[in-house]
C-alpha positions as CSV (number, residue, x, y, z in Angstrom):
1,M,120.5,94.5,95.1
2,K,119.5,94.6,98.7
3,F,117.9,97.5,100.6
4,V,117.4,97.9,104.3
5,G,114.2,99.4,105.5
6,R,112.0,98.9,108.6
7,R,109.9,96.0,109.8
8,I,106.2,96.8,110.0
9,R,104.8,93.2,110.0
10,G,107.3,90.3,110.2
11,G,107.5,87.4,107.8
12,M,109.2,86.4,104.6
13,A,108.0,86.3,101.0
14,S,109.2,86.3,97.4
15,G,107.6,86.8,94.1
16,K,106.9,89.2,91.2
17,A,106.4,92.9,92.1
18,V,103.4,94.9,91.2
19,V,104.2,98.6,91.5
20,C,102.0,101.7,91.9
21,K,104.0,105.0,91.9
22,S,101.0,106.8,93.4
23,P,99.4,106.3,96.8
24,I,96.5,103.8,96.9
25,S,93.6,102.8,99.1
26,F,92.6,99.1,99.5
27,L,89.0,100.4,99.9
28,G,87.9,101.0,96.3
29,G,91.4,100.8,94.9
30,V,91.7,97.0,94.9
31,D,88.9,94.5,94.1
32,P,88.5,92.3,97.2
33,L,87.1,89.4,95.2
34,T,89.8,89.2,92.5
35,G,92.7,91.2,94.0
36,R,92.9,93.3,90.9
37,I,93.9,97.0,91.1
38,M,91.1,99.3,90.2
39,D,92.7,102.7,91.0
40,E,92.8,104.6,87.7
41,E,95.9,106.6,88.8
42,C,98.0,103.4,89.2
43,E,100.0,102.4,86.1
44,S,99.5,98.8,87.0
45,R,95.7,99.0,86.9
46,G,94.2,95.6,86.0
47,E,97.1,93.7,87.6
48,S,96.3,91.3,90.4
49,I,98.2,91.7,93.6
50,S,97.3,88.2,94.8
51,G,100.4,86.4,95.9
52,R,102.6,89.1,94.6
53,I,104.8,91.8,96.2
54,F,102.7,94.9,96.3
55,C,104.8,98.1,96.2
56,F,103.4,101.7,96.5
57,P,104.6,104.8,98.3
58,F,101.9,104.9,101.1
59,G,98.3,104.3,101.7
60,K,95.4,106.8,101.5
61,G,91.7,106.9,102.2
62,S,89.3,105.6,104.8
63,T,90.4,103.5,107.8
64,V,88.0,100.8,106.4
65,G,90.9,100.1,104.1
66,S,92.5,98.0,106.9
67,Y,89.5,95.7,106.8
68,A,89.5,95.7,103.0
69,L,93.1,94.2,103.1
70,Y,91.8,91.7,105.7
71,Q,89.0,90.8,103.3
72,L,91.6,90.1,100.6
73,R,93.2,87.6,103.0
74,L,89.8,85.9,103.7
75,N,89.3,85.6,100.0
76,K,92.8,84.2,99.5
77,K,93.7,87.2,97.2
78,A,96.1,89.0,99.6
79,P,99.5,90.1,98.4
80,A,102.5,88.0,99.5
81,A,104.1,91.1,101.0
82,I,103.8,94.9,101.0
83,I,106.6,97.4,100.4
84,N,106.1,101.2,101.1
85,N,108.2,104.3,101.1
86,S,106.4,105.3,104.3
87,A,103.9,103.2,106.2
88,E,100.8,104.9,107.5
89,P,98.4,103.4,110.1
90,I,95.6,102.2,107.7
91,V,97.9,99.9,105.7
92,A,100.1,99.0,108.7
93,T,97.0,97.9,110.6
94,G,95.7,96.0,107.6
95,A,99.0,94.1,107.2
96,I,99.1,93.2,110.8
97,I,95.5,91.8,111.0
98,A,95.8,90.1,107.6
99,D,99.2,88.6,108.4
100,V,101.0,90.2,105.4
101,P,104.7,90.8,105.7
102,M,105.4,94.5,105.4
103,V,108.5,96.7,105.1
104,D,108.7,100.5,104.7
105,G,111.6,102.9,104.3
106,I,112.2,101.6,100.7
107,D,112.2,103.8,97.6
108,V,109.5,102.0,95.5
109,G,110.5,104.3,92.6
110,L,113.4,101.8,92.1
111,L,111.1,98.9,91.6
112,R,109.3,97.9,88.4
113,T,106.2,95.7,87.9
114,G,107.6,92.2,87.1
115,D,110.8,92.5,89.1
116,D,111.7,89.4,91.1
117,V,111.7,90.5,94.7
118,S,112.6,88.8,98.0
119,V,111.3,90.3,101.3
120,D,112.6,89.5,104.7
121,A,110.3,91.7,106.8
122,N,111.8,90.2,110.0
123,R,115.0,92.0,109.2
124,G,113.4,94.8,107.2
125,T,115.3,93.9,104.0
126,V,114.2,93.9,100.4
127,E,116.2,92.4,97.6
128,I,115.6,93.0,93.9
129,I,117.0,90.0,92.0
130,G,119.1,90.5,88.9
131,L,119.8,94.2,89.1
132,D,123.3,95.6,88.5
133,E,124.4,98.0,91.2
134,R,127.0,100.6,90.1
135,H,128.6,103.2,92.4
136,V,129.7,106.5,90.8
137,V,130.6,110.0,91.9
138,T,129.1,113.1,90.4
139,C,130.9,116.4,91.0
140,I,129.0,119.7,90.4
141,V,131.7,122.3,89.8
142,R,130.7,125.9,90.6
143,N,132.3,129.3,90.0
144,A,130.7,132.7,90.7
145,G,127.2,131.3,90.8
146,R,127.4,129.2,87.6
147,I,127.9,125.5,87.4
148,L,129.7,123.4,84.8
149,L,127.9,120.9,82.6
150,L,129.9,118.5,80.3
151,Q,128.5,116.8,77.2
152,R,129.5,113.2,77.1
153,S,131.2,112.1,73.9
154,D,130.4,109.2,71.6
155,K,133.5,107.3,73.0
156,V,132.1,106.7,76.4
157,G,130.2,103.5,77.3
158,S,126.8,105.1,78.3
159,Y,124.6,108.2,77.9
160,N,126.4,109.4,74.8
161,G,125.6,113.0,74.0
162,M,123.9,113.7,77.3
163,W,125.0,116.4,79.8
164,A,126.5,115.6,83.2
165,G,128.7,116.8,85.9
166,V,132.2,115.5,86.4
167,S,131.6,111.8,87.0
168,G,133.1,108.4,87.1
169,F,133.2,105.0,88.8
170,I,134.4,104.5,92.4
171,E,137.3,102.0,92.2
172,S,137.7,99.1,94.6
173,G,139.1,100.3,97.9
174,E,138.7,103.9,97.0
175,S,136.7,106.4,99.1
176,D,134.1,108.4,97.3
177,E,135.9,111.7,98.0
178,S,139.1,110.3,96.6
179,A,137.3,109.2,93.5
180,A,135.7,112.6,93.1
181,R,139.1,114.4,93.3
182,R,140.6,111.9,90.9
183,E,137.8,112.5,88.3
184,L,138.2,116.3,88.7
185,K,141.9,116.0,87.8
186,E,141.4,113.5,84.9
187,E,138.4,115.1,83.3
188,I,138.9,118.9,83.7
189,G,142.5,119.2,84.9
190,R,141.6,120.6,88.3
191,D,143.3,119.2,91.5
192,R,142.7,122.1,93.9
193,A,139.0,122.6,94.0
194,R,137.4,123.4,97.3
195,L,134.9,120.9,98.6
196,S,131.8,122.8,99.6
197,K,129.2,120.0,100.1
198,H,128.7,116.3,100.1
199,I,125.2,114.7,100.4
200,D,123.9,111.2,100.9
201,T,124.1,108.7,98.1
202,Q,121.2,109.1,95.6
203,C,119.9,106.0,93.7
204,F,118.4,106.0,90.2
205,R,117.0,103.1,88.1
206,D,117.8,102.8,84.4
207,G,116.6,99.5,83.1
208,P,118.4,96.6,84.8
209,T,120.9,99.0,86.5
210,I,120.6,101.0,89.7
211,W,123.1,103.9,89.7
212,C,124.2,104.8,93.3
213,V,125.5,108.3,92.8
214,H,127.7,110.0,95.4
215,P,127.2,113.7,94.9
216,F,129.7,116.5,95.6
217,L,129.8,120.3,95.2
218,F,133.2,121.9,94.5
219,D,134.0,125.5,94.1
220,V,136.8,126.7,91.8
221,K,138.4,130.2,91.4
222,D,138.1,130.4,87.6
223,R,136.5,128.8,84.7
224,H,139.6,127.4,83.0
225,V,138.8,123.8,82.0
226,R,140.8,121.2,80.1
227,T,138.5,118.4,79.1
228,D,139.5,114.9,78.1
229,W,138.2,112.4,75.5
230,E,135.1,111.6,77.5
231,H,133.5,115.0,76.7
232,Q,132.7,116.8,73.5
233,S,131.4,120.2,74.8
234,L,131.0,122.2,78.0
235,E,128.8,125.0,79.3
236,W,128.9,127.2,82.4
237,I,125.2,127.7,83.2
238,Q,122.9,129.3,85.7
239,P,121.6,126.4,87.9
240,G,118.0,127.2,86.9
241,D,118.8,126.6,83.3
242,V,119.7,122.9,83.8
243,S,116.2,121.8,82.6
244,R,117.0,123.0,79.1
245,F,119.7,120.3,78.8
246,D,119.3,116.6,78.1
247,T,121.0,115.4,81.2
248,V,121.9,112.0,82.6
249,P,119.3,110.4,85.0
250,G,118.9,112.2,88.3
251,L,121.3,115.1,87.6
252,Q,118.6,117.8,88.1
253,Q,117.6,116.3,91.4
254,I,121.2,116.2,92.6
255,I,121.9,119.8,91.6
256,L,118.8,120.9,93.4
257,R,119.8,119.1,96.6
258,L,123.4,120.3,96.5
259,L,122.5,123.9,95.9
């Protein structure tokens, strides 16, 4: 799966990813002699970043961190490339003087340590090799301040027993809104819901799959619902109660953004 970000320092590299989900400083956070991560907040502590694709949200700490990255280059322990959510001056400067390809604007939460990654920083692209990309719609249906949750049955192919909105795959050649309206009709028997909001695609990682979710908010005039075989139960809930339910990945975040 390929993502498009922004070039910070040009160049190309490929290799295994090392991921920190928290910000990191090259000064004190990485051993300049071995390239091993020392930051205790990083889940990849003890891993070497030497020759690997180092992924973290953004840098922190002293401006000396730029020279710490350059020291890694002098010691031949520098990363092959750097991927950030958002570049800040310390790391950007370090990547430039150490000649390390760097891209930002990438959600590093979608990467895992050990992923095979290819970086073309000249074009600002990052490709995670071997991931399955699936595009689906999720419709949050609302009536008088309450939203509809559906419990997935044991007959569906994934997330059995978990709670979700009205959801389904986007078929080839189909727009996301058309898919959303088709799913509303098939899953709850509603074909006249009013579209209230549509937000940007949200991506979530589940093992080797990245779910690209196209979220919609629809309003209906009543709570009459006719479910199909894909669901075994339903609840109309206050949005604040969604945390009490075992939901599919990302649903709470989607509801928060839609509402």
